[in-house]
Backbone as JSON Lines, residues from 0, in Angstrom:
{"i":0,"aa":"M","n":[99.86,96.13,118.21],"ca":[100.58,95.51,119.93],"c":[99.62,94.3,120.1]}
{"i":1,"aa":"V","n":[99.71,93.24,120.48],"ca":[98.93,92.08,120.97],"c":[99.07,91.9,122.64]}
{"i":2,"aa":"A","n":[100.18,92.13,123.14],"ca":[100.03,92.1,124.64],"c":[101.21,93.29,125.05]}
{"i":3,"aa":"V","n":[101.15,93.67,126.63],"ca":[102.06,94.61,127.1],"c":[102.23,93.58,128.39]}
{"i":4,"aa":"C","n":[103.25,93.35,129.14],"ca":[103.92,92.72,129.92],"c":[104.78,93.51,130.98]}
{"i":5,"aa":"R","n":[104.4,92.93,132.32],"ca":[105.36,93.41,132.98],"c":[105.77,92.72,134.72]}
{"i":6,"aa":"D","n":[106.91,92.9,135.18],"ca":[107.04,92.24,136.38],"c":[107.96,92.93,137.59]}
{"i":7,"aa":"D","n":[107.55,92.97,138.51],"ca":[108.1,94.07,139.36],"c":[109.0,93.12,140.24]}
{"i":8,"aa":"R","n":[109.49,91.89,140.07],"ca":[110.8,91.21,140.2],"c":[111.61,90.76,138.96]}
{"i":9,"aa":"H","n":[112.56,90.47,139.5],"ca":[113.73,89.58,138.46],"c":[113.19,88.31,138.46]}
{"i":10,"aa":"R","n":[112.32,87.99,137.39],"ca":[111.86,86.67,136.93],"c":[112.2,86.44,135.4]}
{"i":11,"aa":"F","n":[112.19,85.44,135.09],"ca":[112.01,85.31,133.69],"c":[110.66,85.51,132.99]}
{"i":12,"aa":"S","n":[109.68,85.39,133.41],"ca":[108.4,85.28,132.6],"c":[107.91,87.09,133.37]}
{"i":13,"aa":"K","n":[106.98,87.72,132.63],"ca":[106.26,88.94,132.93],"c":[104.9,88.63,132.6]}
{"i":14,"aa":"A","n":[104.06,89.48,133.52],"ca":[102.49,89.32,133.31],"c":[101.88,89.78,132.39]}
{"i":15,"aa":"P","n":[100.94,89.35,131.54],"ca":[100.39,90.38,130.59],"c":[99.4,91.42,131.29]}
{"i":16,"aa":"Q","n":[99.17,92.76,130.96],"ca":[98.45,93.86,131.52],"c":[97.48,94.43,130.46]}
{"i":17,"aa":"P","n":[96.35,94.8,131.46],"ca":[95.57,95.79,130.24],"c":[96.61,97.16,129.74]}
{"i":18,"aa":"S","n":[97.07,97.54,130.52],"ca":[97.92,98.64,130.17],"c":[99.22,98.46,130.52]}
{"i":19,"aa":"L","n":[100.05,99.42,129.94],"ca":[101.55,99.86,130.51],"c":[101.8,101.22,130.37]}
{"i":20,"aa":"T","n":[102.78,101.82,131.57],"ca":[103.0,103.36,131.56],"c":[104.35,103.31,130.83]}
{"i":21,"aa":"L","n":[104.93,103.88,130.01],"ca":[106.62,103.84,129.69],"c":[106.92,105.22,130.61]}
{"i":22,"aa":"L","n":[107.81,105.24,130.91],"ca":[108.2,106.49,131.53],"c":[109.75,106.96,130.64]}
{"i":23,"aa":"E","n":[109.84,107.99,130.7],"ca":[111.06,108.84,129.52],"c":[112.27,108.27,130.17]}
{"i":24,"aa":"G","n":[113.19,107.74,129.46],"ca":[114.61,107.52,130.24],"c":[114.38,106.4,131.18]}
{"i":25,"aa":"L","n":[113.55,105.97,131.77],"ca":[113.5,104.76,132.65],"c":[113.09,103.45,132.15]}
{"i":26,"aa":"G","n":[111.63,103.17,131.53],"ca":[111.28,102.0,130.82],"c":[109.89,102.05,131.48]}
{"i":27,"aa":"V","n":[109.37,100.88,131.61],"ca":[108.14,100.28,132.07],"c":[107.84,100.76,133.57]}
{"i":28,"aa":"E","n":[106.92,101.36,133.79],"ca":[106.55,101.7,135.27],"c":[106.64,100.43,135.9]}
{"i":29,"aa":"G","n":[107.09,100.23,137.04],"ca":[106.78,99.16,137.73],"c":[107.46,97.53,137.44]}
{"i":30,"aa":"D","n":[107.93,97.69,136.64],"ca":[109.05,96.68,136.11],"c":[110.25,96.64,136.74]}
{"i":31,"aa":"A","n":[111.01,95.77,137.1],"ca":[112.41,95.21,137.29],"c":[113.2,95.86,136.81]}
{"i":32,"aa":"H","n":[112.87,95.96,135.34],"ca":[114.35,96.27,134.64],"c":[114.24,97.88,134.26]}
{"i":33,"aa":"A","n":[113.57,98.35,134.6],"ca":[113.49,99.85,134.83],"c":[114.3,100.69,135.59]}
{"i":34,"aa":"G","n":[114.97,101.64,134.9],"ca":[116.05,102.51,135.28],"c":[117.06,103.51,134.16]}
{"i":35,"aa":"T","n":[117.6,103.98,134.7],"ca":[118.43,104.75,133.81],"c":[119.99,104.04,133.67]}
{"i":36,"aa":"T","n":[120.22,103.08,134.56],"ca":[121.49,102.12,134.45],"c":[120.98,100.92,134.73]}
{"i":37,"aa":"V","n":[121.86,99.88,133.86],"ca":[121.41,98.47,133.9],"c":[121.05,98.06,135.27]}
{"i":38,"aa":"Q","n":[119.79,97.2,134.82],"ca":[119.1,96.34,135.67],"c":[119.11,94.97,135.79]}
{"i":39,"aa":"H","n":[119.56,94.7,134.61],"ca":[119.94,93.0,134.31],"c":[121.05,92.58,135.08]}
{"i":40,"aa":"R","n":[120.81,91.46,136.01],"ca":[121.65,91.19,137.35],"c":[122.89,91.1,136.72]}
{"i":41,"aa":"S","n":[123.02,90.14,135.63],"ca":[124.24,90.16,134.91],"c":[125.44,91.38,134.88]}
{"i":42,"aa":"R","n":[124.63,92.3,134.09],"ca":[125.2,93.53,133.74],"c":[125.14,94.62,134.87]}
{"i":43,"aa":"V","n":[124.7,94.3,136.21],"ca":[124.8,95.08,137.04],"c":[126.01,94.6,137.72]}
{"i":44,"aa":"R","n":[126.65,93.37,137.89],"ca":[127.66,92.84,138.21],"c":[128.83,93.18,137.48]}
{"i":45,"aa":"R","n":[128.6,93.17,136.05],"ca":[129.91,93.96,135.2],"c":[130.29,95.26,135.22]}
{"i":46,"aa":"D","n":[129.2,96.22,135.52],"ca":[129.39,97.68,135.68],"c":[128.0,98.39,135.82]}
{"i":47,"aa":"P","n":[128.04,98.54,137.15],"ca":[126.6,99.2,137.54],"c":[126.1,100.36,137.22]}
{"i":48,"aa":"T","n":[127.26,101.14,136.56],"ca":[126.88,102.35,136.26],"c":[126.7,102.7,134.88]}
{"i":49,"aa":"A","n":[126.69,101.43,133.75],"ca":[126.68,101.58,132.54],"c":[125.22,102.1,131.99]}
{"i":50,"aa":"P","n":[124.87,102.69,130.79],"ca":[123.23,102.96,130.58],"c":[122.47,101.67,130.3]}
{"i":51,"aa":"N","n":[121.01,102.05,130.68],"ca":[120.46,100.97,130.63],"c":[119.86,101.09,129.11]}
{"i":52,"aa":"L","n":[120.38,100.14,128.55],"ca":[119.61,100.16,126.72],"c":[118.9,99.05,126.87]}
{"i":53,"aa":"R","n":[117.99,98.38,127.6],"ca":[117.61,97.54,127.85],"c":[116.11,97.51,128.8]}
{"i":54,"aa":"Q","n":[115.53,98.89,128.2],"ca":[114.53,99.57,129.35],"c":[113.46,98.46,129.08]}
{"i":55,"aa":"V","n":[113.17,98.65,127.46],"ca":[112.06,97.76,127.01],"c":[112.28,96.4,126.25]}
{"i":56,"aa":"H","n":[111.67,95.47,126.21],"ca":[111.96,94.17,125.91],"c":[110.94,94.12,124.47]}
{"i":57,"aa":"L","n":[110.65,93.92,123.23],"ca":[109.88,93.86,122.31],"c":[110.27,92.56,121.42]}
{"i":58,"aa":"L","n":[109.28,91.6,121.25],"ca":[109.05,90.62,120.75],"c":[108.14,90.24,119.61]}
{"i":59,"aa":"P","n":[108.25,89.78,118.61],"ca":[107.21,89.36,117.65],"c":[106.54,88.21,117.75]}
{"i":60,"aa":"T","n":[105.3,88.6,117.7],"ca":[104.69,87.17,117.46],"c":[105.21,85.7,116.87]}
{"i":61,"aa":"A","n":[105.5,86.41,115.84],"ca":[105.88,85.21,114.68],"c":[106.89,84.05,115.95]}
{"i":62,"aa":"L","n":[107.73,84.62,116.58],"ca":[108.69,83.67,117.41],"c":[107.97,82.93,118.31]}
{"i":63,"aa":"L","n":[106.58,83.43,118.86],"ca":[105.59,82.51,119.65],"c":[105.49,81.6,118.63]}
{"i":64,"aa":"D","n":[104.92,81.89,117.7],"ca":[104.55,81.05,116.46],"c":[105.18,79.94,116.3]}
{"i":65,"aa":"R","n":[106.46,80.17,116.06],"ca":[107.67,79.41,115.75],"c":[108.0,78.33,116.77]}
{"i":66,"aa":"V","n":[108.11,78.73,117.95],"ca":[108.59,77.7,118.94],"c":[107.11,77.18,119.52]}
{"i":67,"aa":"R","n":[106.04,77.55,119.28],"ca":[104.79,76.63,119.19],"c":[104.7,75.46,118.72]}
{"i":68,"aa":"R","n":[105.24,75.65,117.19],"ca":[105.42,74.61,116.39],"c":[106.36,73.56,116.76]}
{"i":69,"aa":"E","n":[106.84,74.08,117.2],"ca":[108.43,73.24,117.56],"c":[107.84,72.52,119.06]}
{"i":70,"aa":"G","n":[106.49,72.52,119.63],"ca":[105.99,72.08,120.71],"c":[106.49,72.53,122.23]}
{"i":71,"aa":"H","n":[107.19,73.95,122.07],"ca":[106.84,74.63,123.09],"c":[105.7,75.33,123.78]}
{"i":72,"aa":"D","n":[105.0,75.43,124.66],"ca":[104.41,76.01,125.66],"c":[104.22,77.17,125.58]}
{"i":73,"aa":"V","n":[103.99,78.41,125.0],"ca":[104.49,79.79,125.75],"c":[103.24,80.69,125.33]}
{"i":74,"aa":"G","n":[103.39,81.6,125.83],"ca":[102.43,82.75,125.55],"c":[103.06,84.13,125.97]}
{"i":75,"aa":"P","n":[101.95,85.22,125.61],"ca":[102.34,86.5,125.8],"c":[103.03,86.31,126.97]}
{"i":76,"aa":"G","n":[104.06,87.46,127.07],"ca":[104.69,87.65,128.56],"c":[106.14,86.26,128.99]}
{"i":77,"aa":"D","n":[105.83,85.03,128.53],"ca":[106.51,83.95,128.9],"c":[108.06,83.94,128.84]}
{"i":78,"aa":"L","n":[108.45,84.92,127.65],"ca":[110.11,84.94,127.31],"c":[110.54,86.27,127.79]}
{"i":79,"aa":"G","n":[109.62,86.86,128.88],"ca":[110.29,87.86,129.29],"c":[110.05,89.56,128.48]}
{"i":80,"aa":"E","n":[109.2,89.57,127.41],"ca":[108.85,90.49,127.1],"c":[108.16,91.78,127.52]}
{"i":81,"aa":"N","n":[108.24,92.84,127.43],"ca":[107.3,94.04,127.28],"c":[106.16,94.08,126.79]}
{"i":82,"aa":"L","n":[106.71,94.01,125.61],"ca":[105.72,94.64,124.35],"c":[105.76,93.07,123.03]}
{"i":83,"aa":"L","n":[104.94,92.54,123.01],"ca":[104.37,91.35,122.15],"c":[103.9,92.19,120.83]}
{"i":84,"aa":"V","n":[104.75,92.45,119.65],"ca":[103.85,93.2,118.9],"c":[104.08,91.78,117.59]}
{"i":85,"aa":"D","n":[102.75,92.31,116.56],"ca":[102.52,91.17,115.57],"c":[102.67,92.29,114.14]}
{"i":86,"aa":"G","n":[103.41,91.31,113.06],"ca":[103.56,91.77,111.87],"c":[104.44,93.08,111.39]}
{"i":87,"aa":"L","n":[105.56,92.93,112.33],"ca":[106.63,93.88,112.32],"c":[107.88,92.86,112.37]}
{"i":88,"aa":"H","n":[108.79,92.77,111.43],"ca":[110.01,92.34,111.73],"c":[111.04,93.31,112.05]}
{"i":89,"aa":"L","n":[110.8,92.9,113.43],"ca":[111.7,93.53,114.53],"c":[112.97,93.39,114.19]}
{"i":90,"aa":"H","n":[113.58,92.47,113.84],"ca":[114.74,91.98,113.76],"c":[115.97,92.35,112.4]}
{"i":91,"aa":"A","n":[114.84,93.05,111.54],"ca":[115.51,93.57,110.55],"c":[115.74,95.43,110.32]}
{"i":92,"aa":"L","n":[115.21,96.06,111.8],"ca":[114.85,97.13,111.71],"c":[116.66,97.57,112.07]}
{"i":93,"aa":"P","n":[116.98,98.93,111.68],"ca":[118.16,99.35,112.3],"c":[118.27,99.93,113.43]}
{"i":94,"aa":"T","n":[119.35,99.84,114.23],"ca":[119.66,100.7,115.39],"c":[119.17,102.09,115.2]}
{"i":95,"aa":"G","n":[118.72,102.59,116.38],"ca":[118.13,104.19,116.66],"c":[116.99,104.03,115.78]}
{"i":96,"aa":"T","n":[116.02,103.15,115.03],"ca":[114.79,103.15,114.74],"c":[113.83,103.91,115.69]}
{"i":97,"aa":"R","n":[113.13,104.55,115.73],"ca":[111.83,105.17,116.56],"c":[110.4,104.31,116.56]}
{"i":98,"aa":"L","n":[109.92,103.63,117.33],"ca":[109.07,103.12,117.17],"c":[108.01,103.97,118.1]}
{"i":99,"aa":"H","n":[107.03,104.38,117.35],"ca":[105.59,105.08,117.8],"c":[105.09,104.16,118.19]}
{"i":100,"aa":"V","n":[104.37,103.88,119.42],"ca":[103.58,103.01,120.22],"c":[102.69,103.38,121.01]}
{"i":101,"aa":"G","n":[101.13,103.75,121.14],"ca":[100.1,104.23,122.19],"c":[100.61,106.24,122.07]}
{"i":102,"aa":"G","n":[100.8,106.52,123.37],"ca":[101.27,107.97,123.32],"c":[103.0,108.01,123.45]}
{"i":103,"aa":"A","n":[103.57,106.74,123.34],"ca":[104.98,106.45,123.84],"c":[105.64,106.27,122.28]}
{"i":104,"aa":"V","n":[107.15,107.13,122.93],"ca":[108.22,106.55,121.42],"c":[109.35,106.04,122.13]}
{"i":105,"aa":"L","n":[109.71,104.85,121.57],"ca":[110.64,104.04,121.72],"c":[111.98,104.26,120.59]}
{"i":106,"aa":"R","n":[112.89,104.04,121.19],"ca":[114.35,103.97,120.43],"c":[115.12,103.1,120.45]}
{"i":107,"aa":"V","n":[115.08,102.15,119.04],"ca":[115.46,100.78,119.11],"c":[117.08,100.67,119.72]}
{"i":108,"aa":"T","n":[117.59,100.07,120.68],"ca":[119.24,99.97,120.91],"c":[119.78,98.7,120.58]}
{"i":109,"aa":"G","n":[119.24,97.59,120.39],"ca":[119.75,96.49,119.93],"c":[119.01,95.58,120.05]}
{"i":110,"aa":"L","n":[119.43,94.12,119.91],"ca":[119.25,92.82,119.83],"c":[119.32,92.2,121.33]}
{"i":111,"aa":"R","n":[118.11,91.7,121.71],"ca":[118.47,90.62,123.3],"c":[118.65,89.6,122.82]}
{"i":112,"aa":"N","n":[120.0,89.6,124.12],"ca":[120.7,88.36,123.72],"c":[120.35,87.08,124.81]}
{"i":113,"aa":"P","n":[119.29,86.09,124.22],"ca":[118.74,85.37,125.26],"c":[120.08,84.69,125.96]}
{"i":114,"aa":"C","n":[119.44,84.56,127.35],"ca":[120.97,83.22,127.96],"c":[120.2,82.09,128.42]}
{"i":115,"aa":"R","n":[121.08,81.41,129.22],"ca":[120.98,79.64,129.2],"c":[119.42,79.93,129.9]}
{"i":116,"aa":"Q","n":[118.87,80.86,130.81],"ca":[117.79,80.72,131.71],"c":[116.44,80.09,130.94]}
{"i":117,"aa":"I","n":[116.76,80.16,129.23],"ca":[115.07,80.27,128.44],"c":[115.12,78.49,128.27]}
{"i":118,"aa":"D","n":[116.35,77.96,128.58],"ca":[116.19,76.42,128.71],"c":[115.91,75.94,129.99]}
{"i":119,"aa":"A","n":[115.9,76.54,130.89],"ca":[115.14,76.46,132.2],"c":[113.79,76.44,132.23]}
{"i":120,"aa":"F","n":[113.08,77.32,131.21],"ca":[111.68,77.7,131.18],"c":[111.37,76.45,130.2]}
{"i":121,"aa":"S","n":[111.73,76.23,129.14],"ca":[111.54,75.27,128.2],"c":[112.73,74.15,127.69]}
{"i":122,"aa":"P","n":[113.21,73.26,128.19],"ca":[114.27,72.83,127.36],"c":[114.33,72.74,126.12]}
{"i":123,"aa":"G","n":[115.3,73.4,125.55],"ca":[115.75,73.39,123.9],"c":[115.02,74.65,123.2]}
{"i":124,"aa":"L","n":[114.3,75.55,123.85],"ca":[114.23,76.47,123.69],"c":[115.34,77.48,122.96]}
{"i":125,"aa":"L","n":[116.25,77.33,123.82],"ca":[117.27,78.57,123.57],"c":[117.92,78.17,122.19]}
{"i":126,"aa":"G","n":[118.01,76.84,121.4],"ca":[118.25,76.48,120.27],"c":[117.48,77.13,119.32]}
{"i":127,"aa":"L","n":[116.39,77.41,119.35],"ca":[115.11,77.99,118.59],"c":[115.34,79.58,118.66]}
{"i":128,"aa":"V","n":[115.74,79.92,119.53],"ca":[116.05,81.58,120.05],"c":[117.43,82.08,119.12]}
{"i":129,"aa":"V","n":[118.22,81.2,119.45],"ca":[119.74,81.61,119.05],"c":[120.32,80.59,118.39]}
{"i":130,"aa":"G","n":[120.59,81.0,116.83],"ca":[120.79,79.76,115.65],"c":[122.05,80.05,115.2]}
{"i":131,"aa":"R","n":[122.44,79.51,113.98],"ca":[123.79,80.16,113.18],"c":[123.07,80.15,111.41]}
{"i":132,"aa":"D","n":[123.38,80.96,111.15],"ca":[122.81,80.97,109.68],"c":[123.79,79.93,108.49]}
{"i":133,"aa":"D","n":[123.8,80.28,107.31],"ca":[124.51,79.36,106.59],"c":[125.97,79.55,106.5]}
{"i":134,"aa":"D","n":[126.23,80.87,107.18],"ca":[127.81,81.25,106.88],"c":[128.28,80.7,108.57]}
{"i":135,"aa":"G","n":[127.74,80.22,109.37],"ca":[127.95,80.09,110.55],"c":[127.86,81.07,111.35]}
{"i":136,"aa":"H","n":[127.34,82.31,111.26],"ca":[127.32,83.68,112.13],"c":[126.04,83.13,113.12]}
{"i":137,"aa":"V","n":[126.35,83.59,114.26],"ca":[124.91,83.77,115.21],"c":[124.32,84.61,114.58]}
{"i":138,"aa":"V","n":[122.62,83.87,114.85],"ca":[121.57,84.42,114.66],"c":[120.5,84.87,115.77]}
{"i":139,"aa":"R","n":[120.37,85.8,116.25],"ca":[119.75,85.97,117.35],"c":[118.02,86.11,117.15]}
{"i":140,"aa":"R","n":[117.16,85.63,117.42],"ca":[115.63,85.75,117.23],"c":[114.83,86.09,118.52]}
{"i":141,"aa":"G","n":[115.41,86.66,119.72],"ca":[114.87,86.53,120.6],"c":[114.05,88.25,121.17]}
{"i":142,"aa":"G","n":[114.15,88.82,119.57],"ca":[113.62,90.34,119.83],"c":[114.69,91.44,119.97]}
{"i":143,"aa":"V","n":[113.85,92.51,120.0],"ca":[114.9,93.37,120.34],"c":[114.82,94.4,121.57]}
{"i":144,"aa":"M","n":[115.59,95.22,121.79],"ca":[115.46,96.45,122.89],"c":[115.53,97.5,122.66]}
{"i":145,"aa":"A","n":[114.86,98.34,123.43],"ca":[114.53,99.64,123.22],"c":[114.62,100.71,124.58]}
{"i":146,"aa":"V","n":[114.84,101.95,124.47],"ca":[114.83,102.68,125.37],"c":[113.72,103.68,125.34]}
{"i":147,"aa":"V","n":[112.89,104.22,125.92],"ca":[111.76,105.21,126.13],"c":[112.46,106.75,125.77]}
{"i":148,"aa":"E","n":[112.06,107.06,124.71],"ca":[112.45,108.62,124.54],"c":[111.28,109.3,124.93]}
{"i":149,"aa":"R","n":[109.93,109.09,124.74],"ca":[109.01,109.85,125.18],"c":[107.79,108.96,125.84]}
{"i":150,"aa":"G","n":[107.51,109.33,127.19],"ca":[106.56,108.36,127.94],"c":[105.35,108.09,127.73]}
{"i":151,"aa":"G","n":[104.53,107.44,127.71],"ca":[103.07,107.28,127.33],"c":[102.7,105.88,127.97]}
{"i":152,"aa":"V","n":[101.26,106.02,127.44],"ca":[100.59,104.77,128.25],"c":[100.75,103.69,126.59]}
{"i":153,"aa":"V","n":[100.77,102.39,126.58],"ca":[100.34,101.71,125.73],"c":[99.42,100.31,126.15]}
{"i":154,"aa":"R","n":[98.72,99.97,124.92],"ca":[97.86,98.81,125.39],"c":[97.79,98.05,124.25]}
{"i":155,"aa":"P","n":[97.44,96.4,124.5],"ca":[97.03,95.77,123.55],"c":[95.91,96.31,122.57]}
{"i":156,"aa":"G","n":[96.42,96.06,121.12],"ca":[95.33,96.93,119.99],"c":[96.32,98.32,119.64]}
{"i":157,"aa":"D","n":[97.14,98.67,120.3],"ca":[97.67,99.83,119.67],"c":[98.37,99.61,118.57]}
{"i":158,"aa":"G","n":[98.73,100.52,117.51],"ca":[99.54,100.44,116.54],"c":[100.93,100.89,116.65]}
{"i":159,"aa":"V","n":[101.62,100.3,115.86],"ca":[103.16,100.59,115.94],"c":[103.41,101.32,114.66]}
{"i":160,"aa":"R","n":[104.16,102.58,114.66],"ca":[104.35,103.16,113.6],"c":[106.07,103.36,113.85]}
{"i":161,"aa":"V","n":[106.9,102.87,112.32],"ca":[108.18,102.68,112.2],"c":[108.65,103.99,111.9]}
{"i":162,"aa":"E","n":[109.56,104.73,112.17],"ca":[110.36,105.79,112.07],"c":[111.85,105.52,111.71]}
{"i":163,"aa":"T","n":[112.38,105.03,110.49],"ca":[113.88,104.54,110.21],"c":[114.6,105.9,110.53]}
{"i":164,"aa":"P","n":[116.04,105.48,111.06],"ca":[116.46,106.94,110.96],"c":[117.65,107.06,109.88]}
{"i":165,"aa":"A","n":[118.4,108.22,109.6],"ca":[118.56,108.5,108.1],"c":[119.75,107.68,108.02]}
{"i":166,"aa":"A","n":[120.08,107.34,106.43],"ca":[121.06,106.45,106.28],"c":[122.58,106.66,106.71]}
{"i":167,"aa":"P","n":[123.64,106.26,106.57],"ca":[123.61,104.7,106.33],"c":[122.9,104.19,107.84]}
{"i":168,"aa":"Y","n":[122.35,103.03,107.81],"ca":[121.84,102.34,108.63],"c":[122.77,101.61,109.29]}
{"i":169,"aa":"V","n":[122.74,101.05,110.53],"ca":[123.42,100.25,111.34],"c":[122.96,99.42,112.07]}
{"i":170,"aa":"P","n":[123.31,98.33,111.5],"ca":[122.57,96.8,112.26],"c":[122.65,96.54,113.65]}
{"i":171,"aa":"L","n":[121.63,96.23,113.8],"ca":[121.28,95.7,115.29],"c":[122.09,94.8,115.7]}
{"i":172,"aa":"E","n":[123.06,94.96,117.09],"ca":[123.78,94.02,117.42],"c":[123.57,93.59,118.96]}
{"i":173,"aa":"P","n":[124.19,92.59,119.57],"ca":[123.42,92.32,120.93],"c":[123.99,93.73,122.0]}
{"i":174,"aa":"V","n":[122.72,93.74,123.17],"ca":[123.14,95.18,123.74],"c":[122.84,94.02,125.27]}
């Protein structure tokens, strides 16, 4: 784990912290997106009773490295992530993967679907985070979303142990 971040208001970026407390079934203590039902404004407008599958946002450091090479000034928490993870190909994980980090267990629910706010943060960034493969299919690189199955404290420097679900694997879809 490279960084842990939160924000108590609905803003695009989150501030790095020395540690985070993850609350079972809720998300990051003190974060605007914590809750059992949807907290993202656009989703609340659609259905405020829908379950919150986006309690924790995880982002790979490889994405920050990539967008920096393209001239974007980004650091930990700037893209709204709660957990910045190094050395793990998050987008290749199947739905339902459990991530053991610090004293907590997260269950991966799907892909983050970045919105146009990302271009307000840094023009042209959306095109690097969402693109198309050779067959024309949309490819999302904005990290993955998870729910907290077991609460605990997480800190920069914590390792992440991956526990994949039983086959057949279900590929990640936007949540």
